[in-house]
Backbone as XML, in Angstrom:
<?xml version="1.0"?>
<chain id="A" units="angstrom">
  <residue number="1" name="UNK">
    <atom name="N" x="104.959" y="117.798" z="58.821"/>
    <atom name="CA" x="105.254" y="117.294" z="60.149"/>
    <atom name="C" x="105.090" y="115.770" z="60.131"/>
  </residue>
  <residue number="2" name="UNK">
    <atom name="N" x="106.108" y="115.035" z="60.576"/>
    <atom name="CA" x="106.016" y="113.573" z="60.568"/>
    <atom name="C" x="105.646" y="113.068" z="61.951"/>
  </residue>
  <residue number="3" name="UNK">
    <atom name="N" x="104.768" y="112.095" z="61.971"/>
    <atom name="CA" x="104.363" y="111.485" z="63.234"/>
    <atom name="C" x="105.218" y="110.268" z="63.501"/>
  </residue>
  <residue number="4" name="UNK">
    <atom name="N" x="105.512" y="110.024" z="64.769"/>
    <atom name="CA" x="106.264" y="108.831" z="65.132"/>
    <atom name="C" x="105.285" y="107.669" z="65.227"/>
  </residue>
  <residue number="5" name="UNK">
    <atom name="N" x="105.610" y="106.593" z="64.566"/>
    <atom name="CA" x="104.755" y="105.412" z="64.594"/>
    <atom name="C" x="104.850" y="104.761" z="65.969"/>
  </residue>
  <residue number="6" name="UNK">
    <atom name="N" x="103.747" y="104.672" z="66.735"/>
    <atom name="CA" x="103.792" y="104.111" z="68.082"/>
    <atom name="C" x="104.277" y="102.662" z="68.102"/>
  </residue>
  <residue number="7" name="UNK">
    <atom name="N" x="104.026" y="101.917" z="67.046"/>
    <atom name="CA" x="104.475" y="100.530" z="67.024"/>
    <atom name="C" x="105.991" y="100.442" z="66.952"/>
  </residue>
  <residue number="8" name="UNK">
    <atom name="N" x="106.624" y="101.409" z="66.283"/>
    <atom name="CA" x="108.080" y="101.408" z="66.173"/>
    <atom name="C" x="108.747" y="101.969" z="67.418"/>
  </residue>
  <residue number="9" name="UNK">
    <atom name="N" x="108.007" y="102.737" z="68.192"/>
    <atom name="CA" x="108.604" y="103.375" z="69.357"/>
    <atom name="C" x="109.185" y="102.356" z="70.321"/>
  </residue>
  <residue number="10" name="UNK">
    <atom name="N" x="108.416" y="101.332" z="70.647"/>
    <atom name="CA" x="108.865" y="100.341" z="71.613"/>
    <atom name="C" x="110.121" y="99.647" z="71.123"/>
  </residue>
  <residue number="11" name="UNK">
    <atom name="N" x="110.171" y="99.308" z="69.854"/>
    <atom name="CA" x="111.336" y="98.597" z="69.350"/>
    <atom name="C" x="112.543" y="99.506" z="69.220"/>
  </residue>
  <residue number="12" name="UNK">
    <atom name="N" x="112.329" y="100.817" z="69.163"/>
    <atom name="CA" x="113.448" y="101.734" z="69.003"/>
    <atom name="C" x="113.935" y="102.333" z="70.320"/>
  </residue>
  <residue number="13" name="UNK">
    <atom name="N" x="113.263" y="102.058" z="71.415"/>
    <atom name="CA" x="113.670" y="102.630" z="72.691"/>
    <atom name="C" x="114.215" y="101.544" z="73.602"/>
  </residue>
  <residue number="14" name="UNK">
    <atom name="N" x="113.976" y="101.699" z="74.870"/>
    <atom name="CA" x="114.459" y="100.794" z="75.890"/>
    <atom name="C" x="114.563" y="99.360" z="75.398"/>
  </residue>
  <residue number="15" name="UNK">
    <atom name="N" x="115.438" y="98.600" z="76.027"/>
    <atom name="CA" x="115.633" y="97.226" z="75.589"/>
    <atom name="C" x="114.346" y="96.428" z="75.684"/>
  </residue>
  <residue number="16" name="UNK">
    <atom name="N" x="113.993" y="95.804" z="74.604"/>
    <atom name="CA" x="112.840" y="94.922" z="74.606"/>
    <atom name="C" x="113.300" y="93.486" z="74.529"/>
  </residue>
  <residue number="17" name="UNK">
    <atom name="N" x="114.597" y="93.302" z="74.460"/>
    <atom name="CA" x="115.209" y="91.995" z="74.349"/>
    <atom name="C" x="115.328" y="91.399" z="75.753"/>
  </residue>
  <residue number="18" name="UNK">
    <atom name="N" x="114.759" y="90.217" z="75.954"/>
    <atom name="CA" x="114.798" y="89.593" z="77.273"/>
    <atom name="C" x="116.202" y="89.228" z="77.719"/>
  </residue>
  <residue number="19" name="UNK">
    <atom name="N" x="117.140" y="89.099" z="76.776"/>
    <atom name="CA" x="118.506" y="88.743" z="77.165"/>
    <atom name="C" x="119.169" y="89.866" z="77.957"/>
  </residue>
  <residue number="20" name="UNK">
    <atom name="N" x="118.661" y="91.089" z="77.842"/>
    <atom name="CA" x="119.239" y="92.201" z="78.581"/>
    <atom name="C" x="118.607" y="92.359" z="79.969"/>
  </residue>
  <residue number="21" name="UNK">
    <atom name="N" x="117.597" y="91.567" z="80.262"/>
    <atom name="CA" x="116.952" y="91.616" z="81.569"/>
    <atom name="C" x="117.629" y="90.635" z="82.520"/>
  </residue>
  <residue number="22" name="UNK">
    <atom name="N" x="117.675" y="90.966" z="83.802"/>
    <atom name="CA" x="118.267" y="90.024" z="84.763"/>
    <atom name="C" x="117.409" y="88.774" z="84.866"/>
  </residue>
  <residue number="23" name="UNK">
    <atom name="N" x="118.042" y="87.656" z="85.087"/>
    <atom name="CA" x="117.286" y="86.419" z="85.207"/>
    <atom name="C" x="117.216" y="85.937" z="86.657"/>
  </residue>
  <residue number="24" name="UNK">
    <atom name="N" x="117.909" y="86.620" z="87.564"/>
    <atom name="CA" x="117.816" y="86.228" z="88.968"/>
    <atom name="C" x="116.833" y="87.144" z="89.698"/>
  </residue>
  <residue number="25" name="UNK">
    <atom name="N" x="116.191" y="86.595" z="90.715"/>
    <atom name="CA" x="115.134" y="87.290" z="91.443"/>
    <atom name="C" x="115.634" y="88.577" z="92.088"/>
  </residue>
  <residue number="26" name="UNK">
    <atom name="N" x="116.770" y="88.502" z="92.768"/>
    <atom name="CA" x="117.251" y="89.654" z="93.537"/>
    <atom name="C" x="117.516" y="90.868" z="92.658"/>
  </residue>
  <residue number="27" name="UNK">
    <atom name="N" x="118.189" y="90.654" z="91.532"/>
    <atom name="CA" x="118.479" y="91.769" z="90.627"/>
    <atom name="C" x="117.206" y="92.295" z="89.997"/>
  </residue>
  <residue number="28" name="UNK">
    <atom name="N" x="116.323" y="91.398" z="89.598"/>
    <atom name="CA" x="115.062" y="91.809" z="88.972"/>
    <atom name="C" x="114.231" y="92.650" z="89.931"/>
  </residue>
  <residue number="29" name="UNK">
    <atom name="N" x="114.149" y="92.238" z="91.184"/>
    <atom name="CA" x="113.328" y="92.986" z="92.147"/>
    <atom name="C" x="113.953" y="94.351" z="92.447"/>
  </residue>
  <residue number="30" name="UNK">
    <atom name="N" x="115.288" y="94.430" z="92.500"/>
    <atom name="CA" x="115.938" y="95.727" z="92.716"/>
    <atom name="C" x="115.687" y="96.663" z="91.544"/>
  </residue>
  <residue number="31" name="UNK">
    <atom name="N" x="115.791" y="96.128" z="90.327"/>
    <atom name="CA" x="115.522" y="96.953" z="89.152"/>
    <atom name="C" x="114.061" y="97.404" z="89.128"/>
  </residue>
  <residue number="32" name="UNK">
    <atom name="N" x="113.177" y="96.526" z="89.521"/>
    <atom name="CA" x="111.756" y="96.863" z="89.563"/>
    <atom name="C" x="111.497" y="97.976" z="90.576"/>
  </residue>
  <residue number="33" name="UNK">
    <atom name="N" x="112.122" y="97.905" z="91.738"/>
    <atom name="CA" x="111.959" y="98.947" z="92.755"/>
    <atom name="C" x="112.469" y="100.299" z="92.246"/>
  </residue>
  <residue number="34" name="UNK">
    <atom name="N" x="113.621" y="100.285" z="91.581"/>
    <atom name="CA" x="114.185" y="101.519" z="91.029"/>
    <atom name="C" x="113.269" y="102.102" z="89.960"/>
  </residue>
  <residue number="35" name="UNK">
    <atom name="N" x="112.750" y="101.227" z="89.131"/>
    <atom name="CA" x="111.844" y="101.633" z="88.064"/>
    <atom name="C" x="110.580" y="102.276" z="88.638"/>
  </residue>
  <residue number="36" name="UNK">
    <atom name="N" x="110.039" y="101.687" z="89.675"/>
    <atom name="CA" x="108.822" y="102.224" z="90.311"/>
    <atom name="C" x="109.109" y="103.613" z="90.889"/>
  </residue>
  <residue number="37" name="UNK">
    <atom name="N" x="110.260" y="103.770" z="91.524"/>
    <atom name="CA" x="110.621" y="105.082" z="92.078"/>
    <atom name="C" x="110.677" y="106.137" z="90.984"/>
  </residue>
  <residue number="38" name="UNK">
    <atom name="N" x="111.290" y="105.791" z="89.847"/>
    <atom name="CA" x="111.371" y="106.742" z="88.730"/>
    <atom name="C" x="109.976" y="107.113" z="88.236"/>
  </residue>
  <residue number="39" name="UNK">
    <atom name="N" x="109.128" y="106.114" z="88.094"/>
    <atom name="CA" x="107.791" y="106.376" z="87.570"/>
    <atom name="C" x="106.954" y="107.178" z="88.560"/>
  </residue>
  <residue number="40" name="UNK">
    <atom name="N" x="107.115" y="106.905" z="89.836"/>
    <atom name="CA" x="106.341" y="107.632" z="90.845"/>
    <atom name="C" x="106.770" y="109.084" z="90.982"/>
  </residue>
  <residue number="41" name="UNK">
    <atom name="N" x="107.977" y="109.404" z="90.506"/>
    <atom name="CA" x="108.454" y="110.784" z="90.605"/>
    <atom name="C" x="107.606" y="111.728" z="89.759"/>
  </residue>
  <residue number="42" name="UNK">
    <atom name="N" x="106.982" y="111.184" z="88.706"/>
    <atom name="CA" x="106.140" y="112.008" z="87.850"/>
    <atom name="C" x="106.922" y="112.925" z="86.929"/>
  </residue>
  <residue number="43" name="UNK">
    <atom name="N" x="108.224" y="112.732" z="86.835"/>
    <atom name="CA" x="109.060" y="113.622" z="86.039"/>
    <atom name="C" x="109.407" y="113.056" z="84.662"/>
  </residue>
  <residue number="44" name="UNK">
    <atom name="N" x="108.911" y="111.878" z="84.322"/>
    <atom name="CA" x="109.260" y="111.239" z="83.058"/>
    <atom name="C" x="108.294" y="111.621" z="81.945"/>
  </residue>
  <residue number="45" name="UNK">
    <atom name="N" x="108.807" y="111.737" z="80.730"/>
    <atom name="CA" x="107.910" y="111.942" z="79.597"/>
    <atom name="C" x="107.054" y="110.698" z="79.383"/>
  </residue>
  <residue number="46" name="UNK">
    <atom name="N" x="105.934" y="110.872" z="78.747"/>
    <atom name="CA" x="104.995" y="109.775" z="78.540"/>
    <atom name="C" x="105.655" y="108.577" z="77.863"/>
  </residue>
  <residue number="47" name="UNK">
    <atom name="N" x="106.442" y="108.819" z="76.832"/>
    <atom name="CA" x="107.060" y="107.728" z="76.090"/>
    <atom name="C" x="108.008" y="106.916" z="76.972"/>
  </residue>
  <residue number="48" name="UNK">
    <atom name="N" x="108.785" y="107.592" z="77.791"/>
    <atom name="CA" x="109.706" y="106.893" z="78.678"/>
    <atom name="C" x="108.938" y="106.128" z="79.757"/>
  </residue>
  <residue number="49" name="UNK">
    <atom name="N" x="107.860" y="106.720" z="80.244"/>
    <atom name="CA" x="107.017" y="106.028" z="81.221"/>
    <atom name="C" x="106.456" y="104.737" z="80.639"/>
  </residue>
  <residue number="50" name="UNK">
    <atom name="N" x="106.018" y="104.800" z="79.392"/>
    <atom name="CA" x="105.485" y="103.615" z="78.727"/>
    <atom name="C" x="106.559" y="102.535" z="78.573"/>
  </residue>
  <residue number="51" name="UNK">
    <atom name="N" x="107.751" y="102.932" z="78.177"/>
    <atom name="CA" x="108.845" y="101.974" z="78.017"/>
    <atom name="C" x="109.217" y="101.343" z="79.362"/>
  </residue>
  <residue number="52" name="UNK">
    <atom name="N" x="109.258" y="102.163" z="80.412"/>
    <atom name="CA" x="109.577" y="101.632" z="81.737"/>
    <atom name="C" x="108.465" y="100.728" z="82.253"/>
  </residue>
  <residue number="53" name="UNK">
    <atom name="N" x="107.228" y="101.063" z="81.935"/>
    <atom name="CA" x="106.104" y="100.207" z="82.322"/>
    <atom name="C" x="106.243" y="98.828" z="81.683"/>
  </residue>
  <residue number="54" name="UNK">
    <atom name="N" x="106.585" y="98.817" z="80.401"/>
    <atom name="CA" x="106.776" y="97.547" z="79.698"/>
    <atom name="C" x="107.910" y="96.737" z="80.334"/>
  </residue>
  <residue number="55" name="UNK">
    <atom name="N" x="109.000" y="97.412" z="80.649"/>
    <atom name="CA" x="110.117" y="96.718" z="81.301"/>
    <atom name="C" x="109.683" y="96.203" z="82.671"/>
  </residue>
  <residue number="56" name="UNK">
    <atom name="N" x="108.881" y="96.986" z="83.377"/>
    <atom name="CA" x="108.378" y="96.567" z="84.684"/>
    <atom name="C" x="107.534" y="95.307" z="84.601"/>
  </residue>
  <residue number="57" name="UNK">
    <atom name="N" x="106.722" y="95.204" z="83.570"/>
    <atom name="CA" x="105.912" y="93.999" z="83.360"/>
    <atom name="C" x="106.826" y="92.803" z="83.161"/>
  </residue>
  <residue number="58" name="UNK">
    <atom name="N" x="107.861" y="92.968" z="82.350"/>
    <atom name="CA" x="108.803" y="91.875" z="82.107"/>
    <atom name="C" x="109.534" y="91.476" z="83.391"/>
  </residue>
  <residue number="59" name="UNK">
    <atom name="N" x="109.954" y="92.466" z="84.176"/>
    <atom name="CA" x="110.634" y="92.173" z="85.443"/>
    <atom name="C" x="109.698" y="91.455" z="86.409"/>
  </residue>
  <residue number="60" name="UNK">
    <atom name="N" x="108.439" y="91.874" z="86.424"/>
    <atom name="CA" x="107.447" y="91.227" z="87.286"/>
    <atom name="C" x="107.271" y="89.766" z="86.896"/>
  </residue>
  <residue number="61" name="UNK">
    <atom name="N" x="107.243" y="89.496" z="85.600"/>
    <atom name="CA" x="107.111" y="88.112" z="85.135"/>
    <atom name="C" x="108.320" y="87.268" z="85.525"/>
  </residue>
  <residue number="62" name="UNK">
    <atom name="N" x="109.513" y="87.859" z="85.463"/>
    <atom name="CA" x="110.718" y="87.145" z="85.873"/>
    <atom name="C" x="110.629" y="86.804" z="87.352"/>
  </residue>
  <residue number="63" name="UNK">
    <atom name="N" x="110.249" y="87.776" z="88.180"/>
    <atom name="CA" x="110.132" y="87.542" z="89.624"/>
    <atom name="C" x="109.091" y="86.466" z="89.915"/>
  </residue>
  <residue number="64" name="UNK">
    <atom name="N" x="107.974" y="86.540" z="89.249"/>
    <atom name="CA" x="106.910" y="85.553" z="89.460"/>
    <atom name="C" x="107.386" y="84.157" z="89.084"/>
  </residue>
  <residue number="65" name="UNK">
    <atom name="N" x="108.075" y="84.046" z="87.965"/>
    <atom name="CA" x="108.570" y="82.738" z="87.523"/>
    <atom name="C" x="109.574" y="82.166" z="88.524"/>
  </residue>
  <residue number="66" name="UNK">
    <atom name="N" x="110.439" y="83.013" z="89.045"/>
    <atom name="CA" x="111.439" y="82.537" z="90.019"/>
    <atom name="C" x="110.757" y="82.090" z="91.309"/>
  </residue>
  <residue number="67" name="UNK">
    <atom name="N" x="109.771" y="82.856" z="91.749"/>
    <atom name="CA" x="109.049" y="82.481" z="92.971"/>
    <atom name="C" x="108.289" y="81.173" z="92.784"/>
  </residue>
  <residue number="68" name="UNK">
    <atom name="N" x="107.677" y="80.998" z="91.626"/>
    <atom name="CA" x="106.969" y="79.747" z="91.357"/>
    <atom name="C" x="107.926" y="78.561" z="91.340"/>
  </residue>
  <residue number="69" name="UNK">
    <atom name="N" x="109.118" y="78.766" z="90.781"/>
    <atom name="CA" x="110.121" y="77.689" z="90.739"/>
    <atom name="C" x="110.551" y="77.301" z="92.154"/>
  </residue>
  <residue number="70" name="UNK">
    <atom name="N" x="110.793" y="78.291" z="92.985"/>
    <atom name="CA" x="111.194" y="78.026" z="94.368"/>
    <atom name="C" x="110.061" y="77.325" z="95.122"/>
  </residue>
  <residue number="71" name="UNK">
    <atom name="N" x="108.838" y="77.764" z="94.889"/>
    <atom name="CA" x="107.686" y="77.133" z="95.538"/>
    <atom name="C" x="107.597" y="75.652" z="95.167"/>
  </residue>
  <residue number="72" name="UNK">
    <atom name="N" x="107.835" y="75.337" z="93.899"/>
    <atom name="CA" x="107.829" y="73.936" z="93.465"/>
    <atom name="C" x="108.931" y="73.143" z="94.155"/>
  </residue>
  <residue number="73" name="UNK">
    <atom name="N" x="110.105" y="73.751" z="94.288"/>
    <atom name="CA" x="111.218" y="73.074" z="94.968"/>
    <atom name="C" x="110.864" y="72.789" z="96.424"/>
  </residue>
  <residue number="74" name="UNK">
    <atom name="N" x="110.225" y="73.745" z="97.070"/>
    <atom name="CA" x="109.825" y="73.564" z="98.470"/>
    <atom name="C" x="108.810" y="72.436" z="98.588"/>
  </residue>
  <residue number="75" name="UNK">
    <atom name="N" x="107.857" y="72.389" z="97.663"/>
    <atom name="CA" x="106.858" y="71.315" z="97.692"/>
    <atom name="C" x="107.513" y="69.948" z="97.514"/>
  </residue>
  <residue number="76" name="UNK">
    <atom name="N" x="108.505" y="69.845" z="96.638"/>
    <atom name="CA" x="109.221" y="68.592" z="96.433"/>
    <atom name="C" x="109.958" y="68.199" z="97.710"/>
  </residue>
  <residue number="77" name="UNK">
    <atom name="N" x="110.618" y="69.172" z="98.311"/>
    <atom name="CA" x="111.356" y="68.890" z="99.550"/>
    <atom name="C" x="110.419" y="68.470" z="100.675"/>
  </residue>
  <residue number="78" name="UNK">
    <atom name="N" x="109.275" y="69.146" z="100.776"/>
    <atom name="CA" x="108.313" y="68.792" z="101.818"/>
    <atom name="C" x="107.752" y="67.399" z="101.602"/>
  </residue>
  <residue number="79" name="UNK">
    <atom name="N" x="107.432" y="67.059" z="100.356"/>
    <atom name="CA" x="106.882" y="65.730" z="100.099"/>
    <atom name="C" x="107.944" y="64.663" z="100.329"/>
  </residue>
  <residue number="80" name="UNK">
    <atom name="N" x="109.196" y="64.945" z="100.027"/>
    <atom name="CA" x="110.284" y="64.002" z="100.298"/>
    <atom name="C" x="110.455" y="63.811" z="101.799"/>
  </residue>
  <residue number="81" name="UNK">
    <atom name="N" x="110.345" y="64.901" z="102.526"/>
    <atom name="CA" x="110.471" y="64.853" z="103.976"/>
    <atom name="C" x="109.322" y="64.055" z="104.591"/>
  </residue>
  <residue number="82" name="UNK">
    <atom name="N" x="108.115" y="64.283" z="104.087"/>
    <atom name="CA" x="106.940" y="63.568" z="104.590"/>
    <atom name="C" x="107.062" y="62.072" z="104.316"/>
  </residue>
  <residue number="83" name="UNK">
    <atom name="N" x="107.551" y="61.705" z="103.150"/>
    <atom name="CA" x="107.702" y="60.298" z="102.795"/>
    <atom name="C" x="108.744" y="59.621" z="103.676"/>
  </residue>
  <residue number="84" name="UNK">
    <atom name="N" x="109.839" y="60.305" z="103.978"/>
    <atom name="CA" x="110.889" y="59.697" z="104.794"/>
    <atom name="C" x="110.428" y="59.539" z="106.248"/>
  </residue>
  <residue number="85" name="UNK">
    <atom name="N" x="109.558" y="60.412" z="106.714"/>
    <atom name="CA" x="109.030" y="60.291" z="108.077"/>
    <atom name="C" x="108.061" y="59.150" z="108.191"/>
  </residue>
  <residue number="86" name="UNK">
    <atom name="N" x="107.319" y="58.859" z="107.105"/>
    <atom name="CA" x="106.341" y="57.779" z="107.124"/>
    <atom name="C" x="107.013" y="56.402" z="107.091"/>
  </residue>
  <residue number="87" name="UNK">
    <atom name="N" x="108.162" y="56.321" z="106.443"/>
    <atom name="CA" x="108.848" y="55.032" z="106.236"/>
    <atom name="C" x="109.637" y="54.618" z="107.373"/>
  </residue>
</chain>
């Protein structure tokens, strides 16, 4: 009986390549919501749940990065607005 190497499982299943993940916030959050629904159903095998969890972490990081970028843009706009009001 051969055992499946857990280290190879991740690389052989769901996409682990970031190029296949959405880079915009809206798509990433929709995919994350769908992923959560699938996982909450309790009908997935352990291996698929693990792969989806990993993808969920990546999607969460994409969303966080986009939100941080927007927050920085807002801070720049606010400081520009404050400077123009002072002058």
